[in-house]
N, C-alpha and C positions, 0 to 999 in steps of 0.2 A: 501492500499499499504505500505512492508515493507522499512523501512528505511536503509539507504548506509552509508549517510556519513555525518552533519554535519559543517557548519566552516562558519562564518561573517554574520551567520543568511540564510545562506542558507539550503535548506534542499532537499537532492538528494532519492530520490527512485527510485525501479524499483519493477513492478509491474511482481506477479507468469501469464506464459503464455498468453505472451502479445506484440505477434512477426505476431500479425494479421493487426492491424491499418497502423503503420508505416514499415514494411518489414525489417526491421532492426533493429542489435540492438542500444536501447538506453537508456537513463535512462528522471526522471523526476523530473525538478526542480521548487522549490518552494522561492518565494524571495520577503517577504510582502506580496503587491496583485497580483502580477506578477506569470506567470505559463509557463513555457514549459516543451515540449517533445526537449534531445541532442542525435543525435545520436552518440558514443562514438567513434564517431572522431571528432565529437567538435560541427559540424553544425548543425545548426536548424534547426526542423525538424516542428514544428509548436508553435504556442503562443509567449508570452514576454518576456524577458528581461530588464533592462538598462544594454548599454554595458559597463559597468564596472564589473557586476554580470558574463556575458554571459564569458562576457573574460578571465573571474578568473575562472568561470566555464570549458572552455572551457583547461586552464592550466591543471585547476588539472585531468581535465580528459585524460590529452595529458601522467601525469605523473603517475595517475594509470592506462591505460588502460591495462594490464593485469588480476588486478581485477574485473574489468570491465566487459570482456568478461568473466572471470570465471564466477563472477556474471550470466550474461547474458544466460547463456552454464546451470546457474541450472534453474534460475528462466524459460524459458520457459522449461522444463522440469519435475518444480512443485517441484523443492528441493531446500527446507532451503540456503539462502548464508547469509558467512559472509558480520558484517559492514565493510566497510576501516573506515584505522583510518586514518583523515586528513594531518597528521603531517610528513605519513611514506610514 
């Protein structure tokens, strides 16, 4: 699963051709022993994250929404996507 971004021990990944399970644009998050699927709109779709990390991920997603949709549109077409810089 290609990595999109990493910050504060949170790893954000996106799968290629992954639009069948949740039927909406989303990404996967790993933090310590926690894993979750989060919609680009910030909604927790599956799994679990501690509330502090979930809020950090939601804020990050709001800041990088355009980049996330671009990555999603490429990923569902099996086209490589760029990493997202967490500081910009």
